[in-house]
C-alpha positions in Angstrom: 6.7 -33.4 15.5 3.2 -33.0 14.5 2.1 -33.0 10.8 1.3 -29.7 9.4 2.4 -27.9 12.5 5.6 -25.6 12.6 8.7 -27.2 14.5 8.8 -25.7 18.1 12.1 -27.4 19.3 10.2 -28.3 22.5 10.9 -32.1 22.2 12.7 -33.1 25.7 14.7 -35.9 24.0 16.1 -33.4 21.2 16.7 -30.8 23.8 18.6 -33.3 25.9 20.8 -34.1 23.0 21.3 -30.5 22.3 22.5 -30.0 25.8 25.0 -32.9 25.6 26.6 -31.5 22.6 26.4 -27.9 23.5 27.6 -28.3 27.1 31.1 -29.4 25.8 31.7 -26.1 24.0 31.7 -24.1 27.2 34.4 -21.7 27.6 34.4 -21.6 31.6 33.1 -24.4 33.8 31.9 -23.8 37.1 32.6 -27.4 38.1 36.6 -26.6 37.7 38.3 -26.0 41.1 40.2 -23.3 39.6 36.7 -21.2 38.6 37.5 -17.8 39.9 34.9 -16.6 42.3 34.5 -13.3 40.4 33.4 -15.2 37.2 30.3 -16.2 39.1 29.1 -12.6 38.6 30.1 -12.5 34.8 28.3 -15.5 33.4 26.4 -15.3 30.1 23.1 -15.3 31.6 23.6 -12.0 33.3 25.3 -10.3 30.2 23.2 -7.5 28.4 24.3 -9.0 24.9 23.0 -12.6 25.9 19.4 -13.2 24.5 17.6 -16.4 25.6 16.4 -18.9 22.8 12.6 -19.5 23.0 11.3 -22.5 24.6 12.6 -25.0 26.7 16.0 -24.5 25.4 15.9 -21.0 26.5 15.9 -21.9 30.1 19.6 -22.6 29.8 20.6 -21.3 26.3 20.9 -18.0 24.4 22.8 -16.4 21.7 25.7 -14.0 22.1 25.0 -10.7 20.2 28.1 -9.1 21.6 30.4 -7.7 18.7 33.3 -7.7 21.2 33.0 -11.4 22.3 34.6 -14.5 20.4 31.1 -15.8 20.8 29.2 -13.6 18.9 26.6 -15.0 16.9 26.7 -18.6 18.8 24.5 -20.3 21.2 25.9 -20.0 24.8 25.1 -21.7 27.8 23.6 -19.3 30.6 26.3 -20.3 33.2 29.3 -19.8 30.5 31.2 -16.8 30.1 33.8 -14.7 28.4 36.4 -11.6 29.0 33.7 -9.3 27.0 31.0 -9.8 29.5 28.8 -6.4 30.1 26.2 -6.2 33.0 22.9 -5.6 32.1 21.2 -2.4 33.4 18.6 -4.1 35.5 20.8 -6.6 37.1 18.5 -9.6 35.7 19.9 -13.0 34.8 18.5 -15.6 32.5 
């Protein structure tokens, strides 16, 4: 971090460490052989209540803002998901 400058979070080493910690908190893992096909269309990154973080971490992570979700108020991986998924009106992802 540069002296006198606000922390932006855009530090590759920091972000990689965050990813290593946070990925362990997934609710659903696409690498699981039992991952249902329907869940590919119900990932956090496509939920209307998922708001991406700013900076580099925002490419993969965002905050859940769904009051019906157990993950409301928590940082979630864009390819995670939960039973409270709600489609975005515009069909966008991420």
